[in-house]
VOSEBA-225609 format. One record per residue (C-alpha): residue in one letter; x, y, z. Coordinates in steps of 0.02 Angstrom, whole numbers, padded with zeros to 5 digits, always signed. Each point is the difference from the previous one (the first is absolute). Example, Ala and Ser with C-alpha at 12.3 -4.5 7.8 and 13.67 -1.06 7.14 Angstrom:
// VOSEBA-225609
A+00615-00225+00390 S+00069+00172-00033 
END
This chain:
// VOSEBA-225609
M+00046-00238+01502 V+00043+00004-00185 E+00155+00106-00025 V-00033+00169-00080 R+00143+00030-00120 K+00027+00185-00028 S+00137-00031-00128 G+00063-00142-00107 R+00182+00010+00051 G+00109-00145-00053 S+00077-00064-00159 N-00076+00047-00167 S-00050-00181-00030 A-00086-00011+00169 Q-00094+00161-00033 L-00054-00059-00172 R-00055-00167+00073 R-00111+00086+00130 Y-00071+00114-00133 N-00048-00150-00107 E-00075-00088+00151 R-00111+00150+00030 I-00051+00010-00182 V-00058-00181+00013 L-00103+00043+00153 Q-00073+00151-00089 I-00051-00104-00150 L-00084-00129+00109 R-00089+00138+00095 R-00071+00071-00161 A-00029-00162-00095 G-00062-00105+00145 E+00097-00151-00062 A+00132-00045-00129 S+00109-00144-00055 K+00190-00004+00007 A+00010+00022-00189 E-00116+00151+00004 L+00103+00081+00137 A+00162-00033-00095 R-00070+00085-00156 A-00069+00148+00096 V+00162+00031+00097 Q+00108-00049-00150 L+00105-00126+00097 T+00057-00176-00040 N-00095-00149+00070 A+00146-00036+00116 A+00004+00178+00068 I-00187+00013+00026 G-00001-00174+00078 A+00127+00053+00131 I-00101+00156+00041 I-00161-00099+00015 Q+00084-00126+00116 D+00064+00139+00112 L-00171+00082+00009 I-00081-00167+00042 E+00126-00030+00140 E-00032+00175+00068 G-00186-00042+00005 L-00049+00139-00121 I-00068-00107-00142 V-00077-00174-00012 E-00033-00130-00132 A-00186-00004-00037 G-00028-00153-00110 K+00031-00042-00181 R-00065+00078-00160 H-00054-00123-00136 D-00012+00093-00165 G-00018-00153-00110 S+00175+00009-00073 R+00131-00137+00009 G+00123-00007+00144 Q-00013+00026+00185 P-00137+00118+00063 A+00062+00168+00062 T+00013+00033+00187 I-00103+00152+00050 L+00072+00124+00125 K-00093+00123+00111 L+00039+00118+00142 A-00007-00087+00170 P-00136+00087+00102 C+00099-00029+00160 G+00163+00063-00076 A-00022+00173+00076 Y-00130+00104+00090 S-00034+00184+00021 F-00118+00119+00087 G-00096+00136-00089 V-00070+00153+00088 R-00123+00111-00094 L-00036+00162+00089 D-00132+00124-00056 R-00097+00145+00071 T-00149-00110+00045 N+00072-00175+00026 M+00152-00104+00044 E+00034-00175-00064 T+00139-00124+00035 V+00026-00163-00096 L+00119-00148+00003 M+00046-00061-00175 D+00098-00151-00061 F+00125-00010-00143 S-00135-00041-00129 G-00095+00159+00037 T-00138-00084+00100 I-00067+00091+00153 I+00004-00117+00150 D-00091+00112+00125 R-00043+00182+00030 R-00054+00130+00127 L-00113+00144-00055 H-00056+00156+00094 D-00130+00117-00075 L+00028+00162+00096 I+00054+00179-00021 L+00189-00006+00011 P+00049+00020+00184 A+00154+00088+00070 P+00165-00079-00056 E+00041-00077+00168 L-00168-00090+00010 A+00013-00056-00182 L+00173-00071+00035 E-00068-00094+00151 I-00141-00076-00104 L+00114-00048-00145 T+00132-00075+00115 R-00131-00107+00084 D-00071-00057-00168 L+00173-00044-00064 A+00038-00102+00156 E-00164-00096-00018 L+00030-00036-00184 R+00178-00058+00035 Q-00071-00136+00111 R-00086-00076-00152 L+00172-00066-00049 D+00107-00130+00088 E+00176+00042+00056 T+00081-00058-00162 D-00117+00103-00109 Q+00020+00151+00112 S+00185-00002-00043 R-00052+00023-00182 I-00089+00167+00027 T+00082+00126-00115 G-00070+00159+00076 I-00148+00119+00002 G-00066+00095-00150 L-00086+00164+00043 A-00121+00082-00122 Q-00075+00168+00047 P-00051+00162-00084 F+00131+00135+00004 N-00052+00155+00100 L-00132-00081+00108 G-00043+00166+00082 A-00034+00089-00165 W-00159+00026-00103 L-00115-00026+00148 H-00113+00140-00062 E-00017-00079-00172 L-00041-00168+00078 G-00114+00078+00130 L+00092-00089+00140 P+00018+00068+00177 E+00174+00057+00049 A+00002-00128+00143 D+00178-00065+00021 F+00055+00016-00182 R+00118+00147+00027 K+00102-00106+00120 W+00049-00111-00146 E+00089+00137-00097 D+00170-00028+00082 Y-00024-00179+00061 D+00108-00137-00076 L-00107-00156+00016 A+00125-00108-00094 A+00138+00038+00126 A-00120-00027+00146 L-00055-00169-00067 E+00181-00054-00026 E+00042+00045+00179 A-00156-00085+00070 T+00015-00162-00098 G+00185-00020-00042 L-00048-00031-00182 P+00054+00105-00150 V-00140+00111-00067 F-00020+00048-00184 S-00118+00146-00028 E-00089+00059-00157 N-00143+00110-00057 D-00161-00100+00015 G-00052+00024-00182 T+00169-00058-00062 A-00002-00151+00117 A-00170-00053-00068 A+00067+00019-00177 V+00145-00115+00049 A-00125-00134+00050 E-00088+00014-00168 L+00165+00001-00096 F+00073-00157+00078 Y-00154-00103+00045 G-00142+00065-00110 L-00030+00074-00172 G+00179+00064-00005 R+00057-00178-00037 Q-00066+00025-00177 N+00003+00191-00015 D+00157+00107+00008 H-00083+00172-00014 F-00147+00059+00105 L-00065+00135+00115 Y-00061-00074+00163 L-00139+00079+00105 F-00057-00051+00173 L-00163+00070+00070 G+00015-00001+00189 P-00034+00132+00132 A+00087+00114-00128 I+00050-00048-00176 G+00178-00055-00030 G+00097-00061-00147 G+00159-00067-00075 L+00080+00001-00171 V+00078-00151-00086 L+00101+00022-00159 K+00108-00133-00084 G-00041-00120+00141 D+00073+00117+00132 V-00083+00102+00136 I+00036+00183-00033 R+00022+00092+00165 G+00051+00175-00052 V+00126+00112+00088 S-00103+00013+00160 G-00087-00170-00012 N-00165+00080-00053 A-00011-00054-00182 G-00178-00057-00038 D-00073+00105+00142 V-00163+00034-00093 A-00082+00064+00160 M+00086+00168-00029 M-00067+00025-00176 P-00111+00155-00017 V-00183-00027-00049 P-00158+00107+00004 P-00080+00017+00172 S-00127-00130+00053 S-00185+00030-00029 L-00046-00098+00157 T-00071+00109+00138 T+00098-00102+00129 A+00170+00039-00076 P+00109+00124+00095 P+00002+00172-00082 S+00142+00017-00126 R+00136+00125+00041 H+00030+00033-00185 A-00091-00003-00166 W+00058-00181-00009 D+00020-00141+00125 L+00110-00152+00029 L-00055-00168-00068 L+00004-00078+00174 T-00144+00116+00050 R-00115-00090-00121 A+00081-00170-00029 S+00015-00078+00173 L-00098-00111+00117 V+00008+00139+00128 A-00103+00103-00124 L-00125-00142-00011 A-00014-00015+00189 R-00015+00189+00016 H-00143+00000-00126 M-00090-00142+00090 A+00014+00076+00175 P+00059+00182-00011 E-00011+00032+00187 D+00076-00162+00062 F+00091-00087-00142 A+00146-00054+00110 R-00112-00134+00077 L-00020-00089-00169 N+00119-00143-00036 R+00044-00096-00157 Q-00146-00119+00022 D-00125+00144+00009 L+00065+00067-00166 Q+00001-00174-00076 Q-00183-00026+00046 A-00050+00169-00071 A+00081-00047-00165 E-00085-00170-00004 R-00170+00079+00036 G+00028+00136-00128 D-00051+00136+00122 E-00039+00169-00077 T+00142+00082+00095 F+00119-00131-00067 R-00058+00027-00180 E+00018+00189+00018 W+00177-00018+00067 L+00046-00126-00136 A-00053+00118-00138 D+00098+00144+00077 C+00154-00109+00030 V+00002-00074-00175 E-00022+00169-00084 A+00154+00070+00089 L+00104-00157-00023 A-00039-00008-00186 L+00071+00174-00025 A+00156-00047+00098 L+00024-00157-00104 R-00017+00097-00163 S+00139+00114+00061 A+00108-00148+00052 Y-00029-00087-00166 A+00045+00156-00099 L+00163+00013+00096 L+00052-00182+00017 D-00086-00089-00146 M-00015-00156+00109 P-00107-00142-00071 L-00075-00060+00164 V-00077+00069+00159 V-00020-00123+00145 I-00129+00049+00131 D-00014-00080+00171 G-00063+00051+00171 D-00066-00042+00170 L-00176-00046-00058 S-00035-00170-00076 G-00159-00093-00052 P-00092+00082-00146 F+00089+00166+00022 P+00157-00029-00107 K-00098-00048-00158 M-00123+00141+00029 F+00141+00125+00025 R+00095-00062-00153 A-00152+00011-00114 A-00041+00177+00056 L+00180+00056-00015 M+00024-00076-00173 A-00155+00091-00063 A+00056+00165+00075 V+00178-00013-00066 E-00062-00044-00174 G-00129+00139+00006 A+00135+00127+00042 A+00117-00056-00139 P+00057+00139-00117 E-00017-00022-00187 K+00121-00125-00077 R+00057-00063+00170 Q-00023-00175+00068 S-00027-00051+00181 P+00102-00117+00110 D-00067-00170+00044 I-00066-00004+00179 R+00009-00161+00100 I-00039-00052+00177 G+00149-00033+00114 S+00039-00167+00077 F-00005+00027+00188 S-00136+00122+00054 H+00032+00060+00178 D+00150-00117+00016 A+00104+00094-00130 G+00085+00123+00117 A+00039-00132+00130 I+00069-00124-00129 G+00103+00139-00077 A+00068+00049+00170 A+00043-00179+00046 S+00088-00019-00168 L+00126+00137+00037 P+00115-00097+00120 Q-00007-00155-00109 F+00048+00094-00156 F+00142+00090+00086 N+00068-00167+00058 F-00035-00103-00155 S-00021+00110-00154 P+00141+00018-00127 R+00048+00178+00045 A+00143+00062-00109 T+00109+00050+00148 I+00033-00184+00033 L+00112+00003-00154 T+00096+00155+00054 G+00036-00042+00181 G-00122+00134+00058 K+00093+00139-00092 D-00098+00145-00071 K+00061-00021-00179 G+00048-00147-00107 P-00041-00103-00153 A-00163-00061+00077 G-00070+00176-00001 A-00008+00027+00188 G-00024+00172+00070 S-00114+00106+00105 S-00152-00094-00063 E+00065-00161+00076 D-00074+00024+00171 R-00108-00112+00108 A-00157+00028-00102 S+00061-00009-00181 F-00033-00146-00115 P+00107-00017-00158 A-00100-00013-00160 R+00099-00145-00071 A-00038-00113+00147 A-00180+00059+00010 R-00032-00049-00181 L+00085-00170+00007 G-00127-00138+00012 S-00147+00097-00070 H-00004-00114-00152 L-00016-00151+00115 A-00141+00070+00107 A-00174-00066-00035 P-00112+00132-00082 D-00127+00082+00113 R-00178-00061-00031 T-00098+00135+00092 D-00107+00131-00085 
END
């Protein structure tokens, strides 16, 4: 198993060397590929220093040479470097109130295989049994050598799983049992692998930041429309977590109550956004008496057919979300909103068009609107984000590497330097090398 280094203890030069190694890996992750000269300029090192780092990373199996670049100039063509897909592996577990998903991901961010269960979240012990079995099956997709390169398990789940059941219209079932259950610790004990946990909205934002539109955009609000709506906030190329890890939790924003007859009665003169902007709300509107039987495919088909119940829900969802986005834009002044979710096919473009019109229509005088773009990963976003967590903890240029794990130092370490923080400097490096996104 790849060693998980919880500090960078050693000589200052050794710590700086590892930091620079990880910056190189970060640049290649964002840019996709780069030449030795481009890496030297980005990291501000000499050709000799960057050459030694590149050689070490090749010998460790973390990067590979991927051909030559002929740009028409005189001299030898540049050797192109990329991350080695087999350099490291990780598991991602996405847990929600109505589904569980486990994926195996390689070092390039490609999902090798997955296990998905569409079901109301069972009791913790049964969920652990299902997840442990799925992880064991996915591990067998790798040979013995590659299994030794597994960096850990990333866990993405909503905080407070047993809360807001009334607003979502979900049965109490086994949700209350999750309030004091530490799934991360249970998974560590069951598998022997380190587990890195994060809010599901933030994890999905991490996927977009490092593998999607975030490679060319350093400031955006990220929204994921799943069973409930989640979100994440990216500023200066860094995921902003907040004091409690809930920054970007748009689900809690107050909005007017839903006009849909199938919505649960509001307890106040206002309601929470998740009551109106969620796939649970869509399922509830399609089958008020038995919506728990509907799975993702049922909702996908309703969207593709343009069912009346789907169109009614879409109008109600977009109206509420537009008000929430106007509030977020007034507070944050962010230029971009990235929207993604569990439904694919024609839905993302339909959703984007309706939301853009609603946001623009609600714009106050003399105020612009943020650009709204479709995310890169659809229902894979949360799982990719989860699987990214162990890889980034092991291979990202966290500032504590330069301070021997101490809380304070010239690198700006501190309480924010925990398992799930991503320094802005490293996040931004390589954005100028990444190919521009060509999607609408």
